[in-house]
DRENVEX-464427 format. One record per residue (C-alpha): x, y, z; residue in one letter; residue number from 1. Coordinates in steps of 0.25 Angstrom, whole numbers, plus 2048, in hexadecimal, padded with zeros to 3 digits. Layout:
BEGIN
<r x="X" y="Y" z="Z" resn="a" resi="NUM"/>
...
//
This chain:
BEGIN
<r x="F69" y="958" z="EC4" resn="m" resi="1"/>
<r x="F5B" y="959" z="EC0" resn="y" resi="2"/>
<r x="F52" y="951" z="EC9" resn="k" resi="3"/>
<r x="F44" y="959" z="EC7" resn="r" resi="4"/>
<r x="F41" y="95F" z="EB9" resn="i" resi="5"/>
<r x="F35" y="968" z="EB8" resn="v" resi="6"/>
<r x="F2D" y="968" z="EAB" resn="v" resi="7"/>
<r x="F23" y="973" z="EAA" resn="p" resi="8"/>
<r x="F17" y="96E" z="EA1" resn="l" resi="9"/>
<r x="F0C" y="977" z="E9C" resn="d" resi="10"/>
<r x="F05" y="96C" z="E94" resn="g" resi="11"/>
<r x="F0B" y="970" z="E87" resn="s" resi="12"/>
<r x="F12" y="967" z="E7D" resn="k" resi="13"/>
<r x="F1D" y="971" z="E7D" resn="i" resi="14"/>
<r x="F1F" y="970" z="E8C" resn="a" resi="15"/>
<r x="F1F" y="961" z="E8C" resn="e" resi="16"/>
<r x="F2A" y="961" z="E82" resn="a" resi="17"/>
<r x="F34" y="963" z="E8E" resn="a" resi="18"/>
<r x="F30" y="955" z="E93" resn="l" resi="19"/>
<r x="F38" y="94C" z="E8A" resn="p" resi="20"/>
<r x="F45" y="954" z="E8E" resn="h" resi="21"/>
<r x="F41" y="953" z="E9D" resn="v" resi="22"/>
<r x="F3F" y="944" z="E9C" resn="v" resi="23"/>
<r x="F4D" y="942" z="E96" resn="e" resi="24"/>
<r x="F53" y="94B" z="EA1" resn="i" resi="25"/>
<r x="F4B" y="945" z="EAC" resn="a" resi="26"/>
<r x="F4E" y="936" z="EA8" resn="k" resi="27"/>
<r x="F5C" y="939" z="EA7" resn="a" resi="28"/>
<r x="F5D" y="940" z="EB5" resn="l" resi="29"/>
<r x="F52" y="938" z="EBC" resn="g" resi="30"/>
<r x="F4B" y="946" z="EBE" resn="a" resi="31"/>
<r x="F3C" y="948" z="EC2" resn="e" resi="32"/>
<r x="F34" y="94F" z="EB8" resn="v" resi="33"/>
<r x="F2A" y="959" z="EBE" resn="v" resi="34"/>
<r x="F1F" y="95D" z="EB4" resn="l" resi="35"/>
<r x="F1A" y="96B" z="EB8" resn="l" resi="36"/>
<r x="F0D" y="972" z="EB3" resn="r" resi="37"/>
<r x="F0A" y="980" z="EB7" resn="v" resi="38"/>
<r x="EFC" y="985" z="EB8" resn="i" resi="39"/>
<r x="EFA" y="994" z="EB8" resn="q" resi="40"/>
<r x="EF2" y="99A" z="EC3" resn="p" resi="41"/>
<r x="EE6" y="9A3" z="EC3" resn="g" resi="42"/>
<r x="EDF" y="99C" z="EB7" resn="g" resi="43"/>
<r x="EE9" y="9A1" z="EAD" resn="l" resi="44"/>
<r x="EE9" y="997" z="EA1" resn="i" resi="45"/>
<r x="EF4" y="998" z="E97" resn="q" resi="46"/>
<r x="EF5" y="9A7" z="E99" resn="g" resi="47"/>
<r x="EE7" y="9A9" z="E93" resn="r" resi="48"/>
<r x="EDC" y="9A9" z="E9E" resn="y" resi="49"/>
<r x="EDB" y="9AD" z="EAC" resn="v" resi="50"/>
<r x="ECF" y="9A8" z="EB4" resn="l" resi="51"/>
<r x="EC8" y="9AD" z="EC0" resn="p" resi="52"/>
<r x="ECC" y="9A5" z="ECD" resn="p" resi="53"/>
<r x="EC1" y="99B" z="ECE" resn="g" resi="54"/>
<r x="EC2" y="996" z="EC0" resn="p" resi="55"/>
<r x="ED2" y="997" z="EC1" resn="a" resi="56"/>
<r x="ED2" y="98E" z="ECD" resn="k" resi="57"/>
<r x="ECA" y="983" z="EC6" resn="l" resi="58"/>
<r x="ED2" y="985" z="EB9" resn="l" resi="59"/>
<r x="EDF" y="984" z="EC1" resn="s" resi="60"/>
<r x="EDB" y="977" z="EC8" resn="q" resi="61"/>
<r x="ED7" y="971" z="EBA" resn="e" resi="62"/>
<r x="EE4" y="976" z="EB4" resn="l" resi="63"/>
<r x="EEC" y="96F" z="EC0" resn="e" resi="64"/>
<r x="EE5" y="962" z="EBE" resn="r" resi="65"/>
<r x="EE7" y="963" z="EAF" resn="s" resi="66"/>
<r x="EF6" y="966" z="EB1" resn="a" resi="67"/>
<r x="EF8" y="95B" z="EBA" resn="q" resi="68"/>
<r x="EF1" y="951" z="EB0" resn="r" resi="69"/>
<r x="EFA" y="957" z="EA5" resn="y" resi="70"/>
<r x="F07" y="955" z="EAE" resn="l" resi="71"/>
<r x="F02" y="947" z="EB1" resn="d" resi="72"/>
<r x="F01" y="943" z="EA2" resn="r" resi="73"/>
<r x="F0E" y="94A" z="E9F" resn="a" resi="74"/>
<r x="F16" y="943" z="EAB" resn="g" resi="75"/>
<r x="F10" y="936" z="EA7" resn="g" resi="76"/>
<r x="F1A" y="933" z="E9C" resn="d" resi="77"/>
<r x="F25" y="938" z="EA4" resn="l" resi="78"/>
<r x="F22" y="92F" z="EB0" resn="e" resi="79"/>
<r x="F20" y="923" z="EA6" resn="q" resi="80"/>
<r x="F2E" y="926" z="EA1" resn="g" resi="81"/>
<r x="F33" y="924" z="EB0" resn="g" resi="82"/>
<r x="F35" y="932" z="EB4" resn="l" resi="83"/>
<r x="F31" y="938" z="EC1" resn="r" resi="84"/>
<r x="F27" y="943" z="EBF" resn="t" resi="85"/>
<r x="F20" y="94D" z="EC7" resn="q" resi="86"/>
<r x="F14" y="955" z="EC1" resn="k" resi="87"/>
<r x="F11" y="963" z="EC8" resn="v" resi="88"/>
<r x="F06" y="96D" z="EC5" resn="v" resi="89"/>
<r x="F08" y="97B" z="ECB" resn="v" resi="90"/>
<r x="F01" y="988" z="ECA" resn="t" resi="91"/>
<r x="F07" y="996" z="EC7" resn="g" resi="92"/>
<r x="F0F" y="99E" z="EBD" resn="p" resi="93"/>
<r x="F16" y="994" z="EB3" resn="v" resi="94"/>
<r x="F25" y="997" z="EB4" resn="a" resi="95"/>
<r x="F24" y="99B" z="EC3" resn="d" resi="96"/>
<r x="F1D" y="98E" z="EC6" resn="s" resi="97"/>
<r x="F27" y="986" z="EBF" resn="i" resi="98"/>
<r x="F33" y="98C" z="EC6" resn="v" resi="99"/>
<r x="F2C" y="98C" z="ED3" resn="d" resi="100"/>
<r x="F29" y="97D" z="ED2" resn="w" resi="101"/>
<r x="F37" y="979" z="ECD" resn="a" resi="102"/>
<r x="F3E" y="981" z="ED7" resn="t" resi="103"/>
<r x="F36" y="97D" z="EE3" resn="h" resi="104"/>
<r x="F36" y="96E" z="EDF" resn="h" resi="105"/>
<r x="F45" y="96D" z="EDC" resn="n" resi="106"/>
<r x="F44" y="96B" z="ECD" resn="a" resi="107"/>
<r x="F51" y="96A" z="EC6" resn="d" resi="108"/>
<r x="F4D" y="96E" z="EB8" resn="l" resi="109"/>
<r x="F41" y="974" z="EB1" resn="i" resi="110"/>
<r x="F3F" y="96F" z="EA3" resn="a" resi="111"/>
<r x="F35" y="975" z="E99" resn="l" resi="112"/>
<r x="F33" y="978" z="E8B" resn="t" resi="113"/>
<r x="F33" y="986" z="E85" resn="s" resi="114"/>
<r x="F26" y="98A" z="E80" resn="h" resi="115"/>
<r x="F1E" y="982" z="E8A" resn="g" resi="116"/>
<r x="F12" y="98C" z="E89" resn="l" resi="117"/>
<r x="F09" y="98D" z="E7E" resn="g" resi="118"/>
<r x="F0B" y="999" z="E75" resn="r" resi="119"/>
<r x="F01" y="9A2" z="E7A" resn="a" resi="120"/>
<r x="F04" y="9A0" z="E89" resn="a" resi="121"/>
<r x="F13" y="9A2" z="E85" resn="r" resi="122"/>
<r x="F10" y="9AF" z="E7F" resn="w" resi="123"/>
<r x="F08" y="9B4" z="E8C" resn="v" resi="124"/>
<r x="F11" y="9AE" z="E96" resn="f" resi="125"/>
<r x="F1F" y="9AD" z="E90" resn="g" resi="126"/>
<r x="F28" y="9A0" z="E91" resn="s" resi="127"/>
<r x="F28" y="998" z="E9D" resn="v" resi="128"/>
<r x="F35" y="993" z="E99" resn="a" resi="129"/>
<r x="F3B" y="9A1" z="E98" resn="d" resi="130"/>
<r x="F35" y="9A4" z="EA6" resn="r" resi="131"/>
<r x="F3B" y="998" z="EAC" resn="l" resi="132"/>
<r x="F49" y="99B" z="EA6" resn="l" resi="133"/>
<r x="F48" y="9A8" z="EAD" resn="q" resi="134"/>
<r x="F43" y="9A4" z="EBB" resn="s" resi="135"/>
<r x="F46" y="995" z="EBD" resn="s" resi="136"/>
<r x="F51" y="991" z="EC7" resn="p" resi="137"/>
<r x="F4F" y="983" z="EC3" resn="v" resi="138"/>
<r x="F57" y="97F" z="EB6" resn="p" resi="139"/>
<r x="F4F" y="97F" z="EA9" resn="l" resi="140"/>
<r x="F4F" y="976" z="E9D" resn="l" resi="141"/>
<r x="F47" y="97D" z="E92" resn="v" resi="142"/>
<r x="F44" y="975" z="E86" resn="i" resi="143"/>
<r x="F40" y="97B" z="E79" resn="r" resi="144"/>
<r x="F33" y="975" z="E73" resn="a" resi="145"/>
<r x="F35" y="96F" z="E65" resn="s" resi="146"/>
<r x="F2E" y="975" z="E59" resn="h" resi="147"/>
<r x="F26" y="968" z="E59" resn="e" resi="148"/>
<r x="F21" y="96A" z="E67" resn="v" resi="149"/>
<r x="F1E" y="979" z="E65" resn="l" resi="150"/>
<r x="F16" y="975" z="E58" resn="e" resi="151"/>
<r x="F0E" y="96A" z="E60" resn="a" resi="152"/>
<r x="F0B" y="974" z="E6B" resn="q" resi="153"/>
<r x="F06" y="97E" z="E61" resn="e" resi="154"/>
<r x="EFD" y="974" z="E5A" resn="e" resi="155"/>
<r x="EF8" y="970" z="E68" resn="y" resi="156"/>
<r x="EF4" y="97E" z="E6C" resn="e" resi="157"/>
<r x="EED" y="980" z="E5F" resn="e" resi="158"/>
<r x="EE5" y="974" z="E60" resn="e" resi="159"/>
<r x="EE1" y="977" z="E6F" resn="q" resi="160"/>
<r x="EDD" y="985" z="E6A" resn="l" resi="161"/>
<r x="ED5" y="980" z="E5F" resn="d" resi="162"/>
<r x="ECE" y="976" z="E68" resn="a" resi="163"/>
<r x="ECB" y="981" z="E72" resn="a" resi="164"/>
<r x="EC5" y="98A" z="E67" resn="v" resi="165"/>
<r x="EBD" y="97F" z="E61" resn="l" resi="166"/>
<r x="EB7" y="97C" z="E70" resn="k" resi="167"/>
<r x="EB4" y="98A" z="E72" resn="a" resi="168"/>
<r x="EAD" y="98B" z="E64" resn="l" resi="169"/>
<r x="EA5" y="97E" z="E67" resn="q" resi="170"/>
<r x="EA1" y="984" z="E75" resn="a" resi="171"/>
<r x="E9B" y="991" z="E6F" resn="s" resi="172"/>
//
């Protein structure tokens, strides 16, 4: 029934929490796992910054390279476990890009964890899972992130913010 499972990843531990579930399904059914990362166009970064066209293009290229490296790392464990994987980076609005890719590439299932975005981005953009539930013609498996995963992500975000603040203070 499921031959191609798309797993949207945004780099968060929360989004990655879908992977153990997908691994079990893919192993049982012999399905291919597609790790999909969406880069937002126009220099839009986590809903906070919009850059002019020149810097936005350079940033977009770097984000695509970084996203591909991330997917290569994330997919490495799956491949070592014997799963067929595909790693795809696309540019566009997040929910629309996920649906478009899944629809045009004959995906049978989209599997994601709820609360995949950081808290600030979720407040600005709303839930990607909610948007997919409303618009996807492809069946969805939405996995609720555990309390432990949510706490780990919050700690990670706080550490990243602390590091960024320290770097800015040192630079000034």
